[in-house]
matplotlib code that plots the C-alpha trace (Angstrom):
import matplotlib.pyplot as plt

x = [57.4, 56.6, 53.0, 52.8, 50.2, 52.1, 49.9, 46.7, 44.2, 43.3, 40.7, 41.4, 38.8, 39.7, 43.0, 43.5, 45.2, 46.2, 46.0, 44.5, 47.2, 50.1, 48.4, 48.2, 51.9, 52.8, 50.7, 52.2, 55.8, 54.8, 53.7, 49.9, 47.8, 46.2, 43.0, 42.8, 39.4, 38.9, 36.5, 39.4, 41.2, 44.3, 45.5, 44.8, 46.9, 49.8, 49.4, 49.5, 52.6, 54.4, 53.3, 52.4, 51.2, 48.4, 45.0, 42.9, 39.1, 37.5, 34.0, 32.0, 31.2, 28.2, 26.6, 25.2, 24.5, 27.6, 29.8, 28.2, 28.8, 32.5, 33.4, 31.1, 33.5, 36.2, 36.8, 38.5, 39.2, 41.3, 41.0, 39.0, 39.9, 36.9, 38.9, 36.9, 35.4, 34.4, 34.6, 32.1, 33.1, 30.5, 28.6, 25.4, 23.1, 24.9, 24.7, 22.4, 20.5, 23.1, 26.0, 24.2, 23.4, 26.9, 28.5, 26.4, 26.4, 30.2, 31.2, 28.5, 26.3, 29.3, 31.2, 28.1, 27.6, 31.2, 31.4, 28.1, 29.2, 32.7, 32.0, 30.7, 34.0, 36.0, 37.2, 38.0, 40.9, 39.9, 39.9, 37.9, 39.3, 37.1, 38.8, 36.8, 37.9, 38.4, 35.3, 33.3, 34.3, 34.4, 32.3, 34.3, 33.0, 31.9, 32.0, 28.4, 27.6, 31.1, 31.1, 27.7, 28.9, 32.0, 30.0, 27.8, 31.0, 32.0, 28.5, 29.0, 32.3, 30.9, 27.9, 29.9, 32.4, 29.4, 27.8, 30.9, 32.8, 31.3, 32.6, 36.1, 36.1, 37.4, 36.2, 37.9, 38.2, 41.0, 40.0, 42.7, 42.8, 44.3, 46.7, 49.3, 48.3, 48.7, 45.1, 45.6, 48.7, 46.8, 43.7, 45.6, 48.5, 47.0, 48.4, 45.3, 43.2, 45.7, 47.2, 44.0, 43.6, 47.3, 47.2, 44.8, 47.2, 49.7, 52.3, 51.8, 51.5, 49.3, 49.8, 51.8, 50.3, 52.6, 51.1, 47.8, 49.0, 51.0, 48.1, 45.9, 48.5, 48.6, 44.9, 44.9, 47.6, 47.3, 49.2, 45.9, 44.0, 42.2, 41.5, 37.9, 35.2, 37.5, 37.7, 41.4, 42.0, 45.1, 45.3, 48.5, 46.6, 43.9, 41.2, 43.4, 42.8, 39.5]
y = [167.0, 170.5, 171.6, 174.6, 177.3, 179.9, 182.2, 180.9, 183.4, 182.1, 183.6, 182.9, 183.8, 184.3, 185.7, 188.0, 185.5, 181.9, 179.4, 181.8, 184.4, 182.0, 180.4, 183.7, 184.4, 180.9, 181.2, 184.6, 183.2, 180.4, 182.9, 182.8, 185.9, 186.0, 187.7, 187.8, 188.3, 189.2, 191.4, 192.9, 195.9, 195.9, 192.4, 192.9, 196.0, 194.1, 191.3, 193.8, 195.4, 192.1, 190.9, 193.9, 191.8, 190.4, 192.0, 192.5, 192.7, 193.7, 192.3, 190.6, 187.2, 186.7, 189.5, 187.7, 190.7, 192.6, 189.6, 189.4, 193.1, 192.9, 189.8, 190.1, 192.1, 189.4, 187.9, 184.6, 182.5, 179.3, 178.4, 179.2, 178.4, 178.7, 179.2, 181.8, 180.4, 181.0, 178.5, 178.9, 176.2, 175.6, 172.7, 171.9, 173.2, 176.6, 177.4, 180.3, 181.1, 183.8, 181.3, 178.9, 181.6, 183.1, 179.7, 178.7, 182.2, 182.2, 178.6, 177.3, 180.0, 182.2, 179.3, 178.3, 181.9, 182.5, 179.1, 179.8, 183.3, 182.3, 178.9, 180.6, 182.4, 179.1, 177.2, 173.5, 172.6, 174.9, 173.7, 174.6, 173.7, 174.0, 174.2, 171.9, 170.2, 166.9, 168.0, 167.5, 163.8, 163.0, 164.2, 166.3, 167.4, 171.0, 171.4, 170.7, 173.8, 173.9, 170.2, 170.5, 173.3, 171.5, 168.3, 170.6, 171.8, 168.2, 167.7, 170.8, 169.4, 166.1, 167.6, 170.2, 167.5, 165.7, 168.7, 170.5, 167.4, 167.5, 171.1, 169.7, 171.7, 169.7, 170.2, 168.8, 169.7, 169.5, 168.4, 169.4, 168.8, 171.5, 173.6, 175.7, 179.1, 182.0, 181.4, 177.6, 178.0, 180.3, 178.1, 174.8, 176.0, 174.4, 170.8, 169.7, 170.6, 169.6, 166.4, 164.2, 165.1, 164.7, 161.3, 160.2, 161.3, 158.7, 161.3, 162.8, 166.5, 169.1, 170.3, 173.2, 175.7, 174.6, 171.1, 172.5, 175.0, 172.5, 170.0, 172.9, 174.0, 170.4, 170.4, 173.7, 172.5, 170.3, 167.6, 166.6, 166.6, 163.3, 164.0, 165.1, 164.9, 164.0, 165.1, 164.9, 164.3, 166.2, 164.8, 162.8, 159.5, 160.3, 158.5, 155.4, 154.5, 156.1]
z = [98.2, 97.2, 97.8, 95.5, 95.9, 93.9, 92.0, 93.6, 95.1, 98.5, 101.0, 104.6, 107.3, 110.9, 109.8, 112.8, 115.1, 115.7, 112.9, 110.4, 110.9, 110.6, 107.6, 105.8, 106.4, 105.2, 102.0, 101.3, 101.6, 99.2, 96.6, 96.9, 96.6, 100.1, 101.0, 104.8, 106.4, 110.0, 112.1, 114.0, 112.4, 114.5, 113.8, 110.1, 110.1, 111.8, 109.2, 106.4, 107.9, 108.1, 104.6, 102.4, 99.5, 101.5, 100.9, 104.0, 104.4, 107.7, 108.3, 111.0, 109.4, 111.6, 109.5, 106.5, 104.3, 105.4, 104.5, 101.1, 100.5, 101.7, 99.7, 96.7, 94.6, 94.7, 91.3, 90.6, 93.8, 93.8, 97.5, 100.6, 104.2, 106.5, 109.7, 111.6, 114.8, 118.4, 121.3, 124.1, 126.6, 129.2, 130.7, 128.8, 131.5, 131.6, 127.9, 127.0, 123.9, 123.2, 123.5, 121.1, 118.6, 118.7, 118.2, 115.2, 113.6, 113.4, 113.2, 110.8, 109.2, 108.3, 106.7, 104.8, 103.6, 102.5, 100.7, 98.9, 97.9, 96.6, 95.0, 91.8, 91.5, 91.6, 88.6, 88.2, 90.5, 93.3, 96.9, 100.1, 103.5, 106.6, 109.9, 112.2, 115.4, 117.1, 119.0, 115.8, 115.8, 119.5, 122.4, 124.9, 128.3, 128.4, 124.6, 123.7, 121.5, 120.1, 119.3, 117.6, 115.5, 114.4, 113.6, 111.4, 109.7, 109.0, 107.5, 105.3, 104.2, 103.0, 101.3, 99.5, 98.4, 96.9, 95.3, 94.1, 92.9, 89.5, 89.2, 90.1, 93.3, 96.3, 99.9, 103.0, 106.7, 109.2, 112.8, 115.3, 119.0, 121.2, 119.2, 121.0, 119.6, 122.1, 123.2, 123.3, 125.5, 127.9, 128.0, 128.6, 130.8, 133.9, 134.1, 136.1, 133.0, 130.3, 131.6, 131.4, 127.7, 127.0, 128.6, 125.8, 123.1, 122.2, 121.2, 124.7, 123.7, 122.0, 118.5, 117.2, 114.8, 111.9, 112.3, 111.2, 108.7, 106.7, 106.2, 105.1, 102.5, 101.2, 100.9, 99.0, 96.6, 93.6, 95.4, 97.0, 93.7, 94.6, 98.2, 98.6, 101.3, 104.1, 107.7, 108.6, 112.4, 113.6, 117.1, 117.7, 117.7, 120.2, 118.2, 117.8, 121.5, 122.2]

ax = plt.figure().add_subplot(projection="3d")
ax.plot(x, y, z, "-o")
ax.set_aspect("equal")
plt.show()
């Protein structure tokens, strides 16, 4: 089944690395006009070198007004992937005000801001995909602030699906478990840490980046034209037994 995004203009935040970076490259290969957004200049330059057709925008999404200035000149947008995020993983009693504010400024407030800014530029048939987490659906030890922020993203997904549905704009989220990006491999390379979580995943492994990128492409495409307001777990069956 072909999930065509050819000719669609799609904005991807958090495009500097990991899922966002590989998503931009995949969308570019599929013929989409990609607008890659990141706060980091170096990774954007590397992405542009690899895929010259991609347009890049450097901005710190935690800056509300700076984000509006950087993205405000965009015209018609067919898709938005709110992928930018930070993960502060600490026990609840060790979390600081700075940890809390940074988590919510990037993971929640920025996604809200970008979606609110770009929605008026979207026509019927457009799609928003929020990159959430399994932690938004399930409590995970040491993930309190992160889990709260992703639960908020899932709430944003459902509310936007309700409010934007009459405009024929669909909104969904994907909720992956550990994904083996470069950072994911580094953070979960210790078997003592990884094995207890893997033991709860019926498939017995963590996810690959392509296993998140491809569902996002599906949700951006017209193949998912009646899929709206869902939080799609990408977790190898974790929730089936927990």
